Steps between C-alpha positions, in 0.01 A plus 500: 500500500659827390511830691219657296263210565580500874439876522168459321397216732596703810320812371183312403513300824539818708211670320287187543584480871422869553171459314405187693590660834297808408198292400533279807531801731191655343316169529592459868412862581170463317428169678580663836271795423222265391527295819526816711184644342321171559617503863389861548161427344443198728605697809268792417204264444571325830545824700183651351313189605642535853400870514149425374443227760632720783272785383203264481548403866440860605263584214735776388582614147852478366700827477452716191874564482729243342445178691832316446843658465808302401771677696783260410519199272396271789332749736131603478290752693119456518285803594200453733227710669496342845703327764624156400479188711824299479329158522254574222771650281729199535215259428398680181860539387554122521167439329547732201872430448416133479226567245754687279766228544735742677731267688769745615547557873387848601482737794233760563461808716208720614534876530373678812397856414511613865866407550586531132692173513467145377383348829412143420557233241654161449729280294306231313664192352275336243659156531464505879127583509502533879441873512725800518803574712582843645689741278869539576500857365239763423385533142537842334193721491346697214548877495161606372272711721187372326586142607356512855449126548693247295686172513814393319619168361858407412574185299825338611548252216382701203822466300523128571140452392554680169826314437324170565248582229786589264678166537486412129626844397787476749583145384521609136714797604743270684518270194564804280779623728659155495481500119665844489774386739556192282525721190753727671699196617489354147629824350786510754589142409486582127726802548743294707504222240553757225803643682640151544429420135678816386799415720504151350483635145776752567718228649441260209559773241821615664617143549435395139663813359803441718518143364518620139858632526662186646294280265628694198855481632475125558353454152789684331753318716340163421519572125869587528559197719324261258683634194848465648699227317614336825138468621383362165766229516403397853159325495452530877569874507295550186204326665534718811516811283183387323328451838601851606363642175179300521427581866585867448253512212239332718557758775476779243168361373357498854617857564351613168172336595488688831582827323227439243242447775620808689474711185157359423369598845601864460226748415686617189506153344388524134483258211645587161240330287547442129340282233680166479447170323440253782601194296829657390580628849437156648714336233795724596450419869480126428825514300675663793355259759581193288871531582431453872248222431756308296737512795223345711429242226148636471289621213255775410227477237300779339159524335440852378141467377396864535434650158495858630765516775546881513481627859603807698766415756815620672758275331747515789249403770327246277834331436568500874168335588553233236848424635352480850234251388754295303742509793229360730426219255871413485552511876189303596527218246488136608803371309561709191299811404239448230328825402244602237405853399182567301314801367135480393234749397198531727259774397676835518777353713814298451561230757859417588522152655811363667487133606753282678514146634652595834419417861184712496340707774235380744154663490539661842811692392393611152324813626817612682769446238471862380547640853821682583769277658273192487663170417321166489594312820732203443562397860869482587602458135631821342655384176350795308617844613329833459330794671143431392496814282479351150126439473427810710682703236324313218155564649562871557639562152200320351264713710687813393431402138131438587541138403398195702677181601357166609675200648394137467714238668493145633760342723747284303321582173625848422385860491332717237509882500250675271545870429211679325617799295278744307598529134670821398 
């Protein structure tokens, strides 16, 4: 994942999180207001019922002035025209709160106009049901001269009651917060992995470039060594010189492969496409690969059946992917490499088919062979060396061309690679 993509993901993720938090905050605030209004409505209905029953006992009308005042969010003042009996008040409070399903504990107080103080009241616990207990502190009064007689009620568990009714909203909010925390954690992990990946790429690039100088020096030295008359006359030294040359070339091929992959992963990687004749290009590649196949006592057959083999391709990278595929067929043969290369027309495409009779690849590993650094497990046997970059490079170059590749393989029966290429 490149820097631009990561920045876009972080930006979009941040905007999404801010939007979700804003919506969730609005939803919670709206849910709280809804529950608070429902609570206030139930309390007012209950307190009006209490006031009406108290007034009916003395056959008195209710005050003309506002009957119920909500002084605080959980504190109500009820106006009245006469003295209030504590026993009757408590009885009606229990009765009407129960009818409105108000289950919060509450405390009430009665105002005495002669002393101008809250002189009596009690603390009522709904769950207890055994009556009220004395107040531990006086309730605040109401500074309104027109309120001569009144009683007050304070709900002790109002917030808890509303929160209980908002359980689902709170649960979804907690789940949302966990999801946001997981997203933030994931982004931190991605950024950390990206830093580690960049360090790894820098190390590999520096390492492979540093290898190029000694490899070139060894190659020149090996050529001089092999061409010296004394070495040519000594079969043992000549063989050792050939081993040095061969192994140095093998090391150079591996370094080149790493450099190709590193270049391909850069943002400025571009293909230099041109119109080429696929059959002719393959024929040149086969001629070059035949020399190595002869040394392995193998063979390569061709069937160029495409009648219109013109395609658009980067010749350099196409040649590289073909050498990678051929190299795999040579390395993973059973005894001697037997390879066939075909081209056929299929609609507006040319299909390039490379078959071998090698050891094959099991079904469970076929989907992973194009992954970076993946090599088919062989237990403790490591007779074939490599970095697992060949098919990764092949797959990415094919994708860069907007082509497709398919693998079909059976263990001990061989492997077939089919590349579908649009005609140019």
